[in-house]
N, CA, C and O of each residue as an XYZ file, in Angstrom:
412
protein
N     -12.243      7.495      5.096
C     -12.061      6.592      6.211
C     -11.164      5.441      5.803
O     -11.062      5.118      4.620
N     -10.514      4.823      6.773
C      -9.580      3.751      6.478
C      -9.511      2.789      7.649
O      -9.931      3.116      8.759
N      -8.983      1.608      7.398
C      -8.707      0.630      8.429
C      -7.528     -0.210      7.963
O      -7.599     -0.841      6.909
N      -6.450     -0.226      8.729
C      -5.283     -1.038      8.397
C      -5.505     -2.454      8.909
O      -5.700     -2.670     10.105
N      -5.474     -3.412      7.996
C      -5.739     -4.813      8.327
C      -4.422     -5.566      8.355
O      -3.604     -5.435      7.444
N      -4.217     -6.355      9.401
C      -2.982     -7.118      9.559
C      -3.283     -8.617      9.549
O      -4.378     -9.044      9.916
N      -2.290     -9.414      9.119
C      -2.454    -10.860      9.178
C      -2.175    -11.344     10.594
O      -1.567    -10.627     11.389
N      -2.613    -12.543     10.905
C      -2.367    -13.119     12.229
C      -0.910    -13.499     12.415
O      -0.382    -13.422     13.525
N      -0.259    -13.908     11.340
C       1.126    -14.348     11.422
C       1.919    -13.654     10.330
O       1.638    -13.814      9.143
N       2.898    -12.894     10.739
C       3.692    -12.136      9.777
C       4.652    -12.993      8.975
O       4.828    -14.180      9.252
N       5.269    -12.379      7.981
C       6.264    -13.044      7.152
C       7.601    -12.961      7.874
O       8.169    -11.878      8.017
N       8.105    -14.111      8.331
C       9.343    -14.113      9.104
C      10.530    -14.637      8.319
O      11.669    -14.250      8.580
N      10.273    -15.516      7.356
C      11.367    -16.061      6.568
C      10.859    -16.503      5.205
O       9.662    -16.711      5.007
N      11.784    -16.640      4.279
C      11.432    -17.098      2.944
C      10.877    -16.000      2.055
O      10.933    -14.814      2.378
N      10.344    -16.436      0.929
C       9.770    -15.528     -0.058
C       8.276    -15.809     -0.142
O       7.858    -16.958     -0.290
N       7.482    -14.762     -0.048
C       6.028    -14.898     -0.043
C       5.449    -13.955     -1.094
O       5.913    -12.826     -1.254
N       4.433    -14.430     -1.805
C       3.739    -13.617     -2.807
C       2.345    -13.288     -2.285
O       1.583    -14.191     -1.939
N       2.007    -12.000     -2.226
C       0.689    -11.552     -1.795
C      -0.060    -10.993     -3.002
O       0.539    -10.401     -3.900
N      -1.358    -11.186     -3.010
C      -2.220    -10.545     -4.007
C      -3.275     -9.735     -3.278
O      -3.917    -10.219     -2.346
N      -3.444     -8.506     -3.710
C      -4.467     -7.620     -3.163
C      -5.484     -7.375     -4.274
O      -5.154     -6.787     -5.303
N      -6.705     -7.820     -4.067
C      -7.757     -7.658     -5.069
C      -8.491     -6.348     -4.792
O      -9.030     -6.145     -3.704
N      -8.503     -5.471     -5.782
C      -9.143     -4.166     -5.651
C     -10.598     -4.278     -6.103
O     -10.932     -3.919     -7.232
N     -11.444     -4.766     -5.234
C     -12.859     -4.932     -5.582
C     -13.485     -3.593     -5.964
O     -14.204     -3.492     -6.958
N     -13.201     -2.568     -5.163
C     -13.709     -1.228     -5.466
C     -12.758     -0.199     -4.859
O     -12.388     -0.305     -3.690
N     -12.368      0.782     -5.642
C     -11.536      1.879     -5.149
C     -12.340      3.160     -5.268
O     -12.701      3.578     -6.368
N     -12.619      3.780     -4.128
C     -13.351      5.036     -4.134
C     -12.430      6.208     -4.416
O     -12.757      7.074     -5.228
N     -11.283      6.243     -3.754
C     -10.292      7.289     -3.986
C      -8.906      6.708     -3.764
O      -8.296      6.213     -4.711
N      -8.393      6.753     -2.548
C      -7.041      6.271     -2.279
C      -7.066      4.852     -1.698
O      -8.046      4.433     -1.081
N      -5.964      4.126     -1.912
C      -5.822      2.788     -1.349
C      -4.344      2.489     -1.191
O      -3.560      2.747     -2.104
N      -3.950      1.945     -0.040
C      -2.589      1.472      0.198
C      -2.654     -0.027      0.412
O      -3.526     -0.515      1.131
N      -1.748     -0.756     -0.200
C      -1.646     -2.201     -0.001
C      -0.182     -2.518      0.237
O       0.675     -2.116     -0.551
N       0.115     -3.231      1.309
C       1.514     -3.536      1.555
C       1.772     -4.171      2.893
O       0.920     -4.855      3.460
N       2.976     -3.926      3.387
C       3.453     -4.583      4.600
C       4.035     -3.577      5.577
O       4.558     -2.531      5.192
N       3.929     -3.927      6.858
C       4.606     -3.190      7.919
C       5.173     -4.201      8.899
O       4.657     -5.313      9.016
N       6.218     -3.827      9.596
C       6.784     -4.701     10.621
C       6.271     -4.337     12.009
O       6.675     -4.946     13.000
N       5.386     -3.350     12.087
C       4.883     -2.857     13.372
C       3.401     -3.189     13.532
O       2.558     -2.518     12.936
N       3.063     -4.217     14.331
C       1.658     -4.599     14.490
C       0.797     -3.536     15.172
O      -0.429     -3.607     15.093
N       1.403     -2.561     15.834
C       0.604     -1.520     16.479
C      -0.050     -0.587     15.461
O      -0.879      0.239     15.841
N       0.302     -0.698     14.176
C      -0.260      0.182     13.157
C      -1.571     -0.342     12.569
O      -2.130      0.263     11.654
N      -2.058     -1.461     13.093
C      -3.353     -1.975     12.665
C      -4.483     -1.109     13.190
O      -4.313     -0.367     14.158
N      -5.626     -1.207     12.552
C      -6.789     -0.448     12.993
C      -6.943      0.874     12.271
O      -6.524      1.028     11.124
N      -7.558      1.835     12.968
C      -7.914      3.095     12.327
C      -7.176      4.314     12.872
O      -7.620      5.442     12.656
N      -6.058      4.113     13.577
C      -5.330      5.251     14.142
C      -4.370      5.899     13.160
O      -4.170      7.113     13.201
N      -3.769      5.102     12.270
C      -2.682      5.601     11.422
C      -3.087      5.493      9.953
O      -3.403      4.406      9.469
N      -3.077      6.612      9.254
C      -3.457      6.590      7.839
C      -2.332      5.988      6.993
O      -1.197      5.866      7.453
N      -2.657      5.617      5.764
C      -1.664      5.058      4.856
C      -0.484      5.974      4.626
O       0.636      5.505      4.424
N      -0.724      7.289      4.652
C       0.374      8.251      4.464
C       1.395      8.171      5.585
O       2.553      8.545      5.395
N       0.982      7.688      6.752
C       1.858      7.719      7.924
C       2.332      6.351      8.396
O       2.913      6.250      9.477
N       2.103      5.301      7.623
C       2.578      3.971      8.014
C       4.100      3.926      7.993
O       4.717      4.255      6.980
N       4.714      3.518      9.115
C       6.167      3.391      9.206
C       6.490      2.329     10.222
O       5.836      2.337     11.265
N       7.380      1.456     10.053
C       8.019      1.172      8.766
C       7.025      0.432      7.870
O       6.268     -0.419      8.339
N       7.035      0.756      6.608
C       6.077      0.137      5.695
C       6.590      0.143      4.263
O       7.335      1.032      3.850
N       6.173     -0.871      3.520
C       6.432     -1.002      2.094
C       5.050     -1.146      1.476
O       4.412     -2.187      1.627
N       4.582     -0.120      0.784
C       3.206     -0.131      0.294
C       3.117      0.312     -1.165
O       3.924      1.104     -1.653
N       2.101     -0.233     -1.841
C       1.713      0.283     -3.151
C       0.581      1.254     -2.881
O      -0.435      0.888     -2.290
N       0.758      2.489     -3.313
C      -0.275      3.515     -3.189
C      -0.933      3.646     -4.551
O      -0.252      3.873     -5.552
N      -2.258      3.506     -4.599
C      -2.955      3.465     -5.890
C      -3.100      4.831     -6.548
O      -3.479      4.913     -7.716
N      -2.803      5.904     -5.816
C      -2.948      7.237     -6.386
C      -4.358      7.766     -6.253
O      -5.309      7.004     -6.074
N      -4.482      9.057     -6.341
C      -5.809      9.678     -6.316
C      -6.529      9.378     -7.615
O      -5.892      9.176     -8.649
N      -7.846      9.347     -7.570
C      -8.642      9.143     -8.777
C      -8.476     10.361     -9.676
O      -8.247     11.467     -9.187
N      -8.590     10.166    -10.984
C      -8.311     11.226    -11.964
C      -9.107     12.498    -11.726
O      -8.621     13.587    -12.031
N     -10.313     12.392    -11.192
C     -11.149     13.575    -10.998
C     -10.699     14.415     -9.806
O     -11.130     15.561     -9.675
N      -9.844     13.877     -8.933
C      -9.397     14.603     -7.736
C      -8.356     15.656     -8.122
O      -7.546     15.436     -9.022
N      -8.383     16.791     -7.442
C      -7.465     17.884     -7.772
C      -5.995     17.518     -7.538
O      -5.117     18.119     -8.158
N      -5.706     16.556     -6.666
C      -4.326     16.151     -6.396
C      -3.854     14.990     -7.279
O      -2.728     14.519     -7.119
N      -4.689     14.527     -8.199
C      -4.363     13.339     -8.999
C      -3.081     13.496     -9.816
O      -2.393     12.507    -10.068
N      -2.750     14.708    -10.231
C      -1.589     14.914    -11.084
C      -0.410     15.567    -10.351
O       0.589     15.927    -10.973
N      -0.530     15.714     -9.045
C       0.561     16.247     -8.230
C       1.367     15.071     -7.680
O       0.859     13.950     -7.637
N       2.599     15.298     -7.264
C       3.480     14.219     -6.819
C       2.862     13.365     -5.723
O       3.015     12.143     -5.739
N       2.161     13.988     -4.759
C       1.580     13.209     -3.673
C       0.380     12.382     -4.112
O      -0.092     11.539     -3.349
N      -0.126     12.602     -5.323
C      -1.262     11.840     -5.810
C      -0.910     10.770     -6.822
O      -1.797     10.100     -7.350
N       0.387     10.597     -7.104
C       0.843      9.661     -8.134
C       0.992      8.257     -7.552
O       1.529      8.102     -6.455
N       0.529      7.239     -8.266
C       0.630      5.874     -7.761
C       2.055      5.333     -7.813
O       2.850      5.720     -8.669
N       2.365      4.428     -6.880
C       3.678      3.812     -6.906
C       4.037      3.119     -5.611
O       3.224      3.026     -4.691
N       5.267      2.632     -5.553
C       5.794      1.972     -4.371
C       6.313      3.023     -3.398
O       7.123      3.875     -3.763
N       5.842      2.954     -2.163
C       6.264      3.879     -1.117
C       6.970      3.093     -0.017
O       6.480      2.055      0.427
N       8.110      3.589      0.413
C       8.856      2.990      1.523
C       9.011      4.073      2.579
O       9.645      5.103      2.350
N       8.419      3.818      3.739
C       8.473      4.780      4.844
C       8.111      6.197      4.393
O       8.871      7.142      4.607
N       6.964      6.327      3.779
C       6.379      7.600      3.365
C       7.054      8.262      2.163
O       6.710      9.392      1.819
N       8.000      7.589      1.522
C       8.669      8.175      0.361
C       8.361      7.351     -0.883
O       8.442      6.123     -0.858
N       8.008      8.034     -1.975
C       7.788      7.354     -3.258
C       9.141      6.952     -3.830
O      10.001      7.806     -4.043
N       9.337      5.661     -4.081
C      10.622      5.196     -4.607
C      10.510      4.664     -6.037
O      11.520      4.501     -6.722
N       9.270      4.392     -6.489
C       9.068      3.891     -7.847
C       7.640      4.197     -8.281
O       6.693      3.875     -7.563
N       7.479      4.806     -9.430
C       6.142      5.066     -9.969
C       5.601      3.820    -10.652
O       6.350      3.053    -11.256
N       4.292      3.629    -10.549
C       3.609      2.516    -11.208
C       2.316      3.020    -11.822
O       1.910      4.163    -11.611
N       1.683      2.153    -12.579
C       0.407      2.497    -13.200
C      -0.681      2.639    -12.137
O      -0.627      2.010    -11.080
N      -1.647      3.462    -12.438
C      -2.809      3.652    -11.568
C      -3.735      2.440    -11.710
O      -4.073      2.048    -12.827
N      -4.139      1.855    -10.601
C      -5.063      0.725    -10.653
C      -6.494      1.223    -10.593
O      -6.764      2.335    -10.140
N      -7.398      0.387    -11.053
C      -8.822      0.695    -11.010
C      -9.549     -0.464    -10.350
O      -8.968     -1.528    -10.136
N     -10.804     -0.259    -10.032
C     -11.601     -1.321     -9.424
C     -11.546     -2.566    -10.297
O     -11.699     -2.493    -11.516
N     -11.323     -3.722     -9.649
C     -11.230     -4.988    -10.364
C      -9.807     -5.450    -10.618
O      -9.589     -6.627    -10.906
N      -8.823     -4.546    -10.517
C      -7.418     -4.927    -10.721
C      -6.899     -5.742     -9.542
O      -7.485     -5.738     -8.460
N      -5.793     -6.438     -9.772
C      -5.112     -7.199     -8.729
C      -3.675     -6.689     -8.627
O      -2.976     -6.572     -9.634
N      -3.244     -6.389     -7.411
C      -1.880     -5.942     -7.163
C      -1.097     -7.119     -6.590
O      -1.528     -7.734     -5.615
N       0.043     -7.435     -7.187
C       0.899     -8.498     -6.678
C       2.100     -7.910     -5.975
O       2.667     -6.916     -6.431
N       2.498     -8.522     -4.856
C       3.675     -8.067     -4.113
C       4.489     -9.276     -3.692
O       4.006    -10.138     -2.957
N       5.726     -9.335     -4.164
C       6.652    -10.408     -3.819
C       7.556     -9.921     -2.701
O       8.198     -8.878     -2.830
N       7.614    -10.667     -1.604
C       8.358    -10.244     -0.428
C       9.427    -11.281     -0.085
O       9.135    -12.470      0.048
N      10.656    -10.817      0.055
C      11.758    -11.658      0.524
C      12.060    -11.204      1.954
O      12.619    -10.126      2.157
N      11.695    -12.016      2.936
C      11.813    -11.631      4.346
C      13.250    -11.390      4.783
O      13.479    -10.666      5.752
N      14.211    -11.970      4.104
C      15.613    -11.780      4.485
C      16.186    -10.465      3.979
O      17.225    -10.021      4.469
N      15.537     -9.839      3.017
C      16.035     -8.574      2.438
C      15.043     -7.466      2.746
O      13.983     -7.392      2.124
N      15.371     -6.617      3.682
C      14.461     -5.522      4.028
C      14.933     -4.249      3.430
O      14.298     -3.210      3.609
């Protein structure tokens, strides 16, 4: 199950730093930004967020897809993996620096 949470006021200008605290990760987790407020709630899964810039935490090691390309953690832009990153675990903090003028 999932729920996409949105802020009340989006990033419109300047540079903003976000921190996502991973209190507990059961399996998959996406953390990031979208420019489309209609993607909030429970209709659209993290795999289908568009337009979006998200860190995908990857499948947990015990999952059968953990070592396949779709299970690898990293930066995803509009459903495509563009950069691999380390797998996060419960308790980690993900930082995301956003420059609103450069999309």
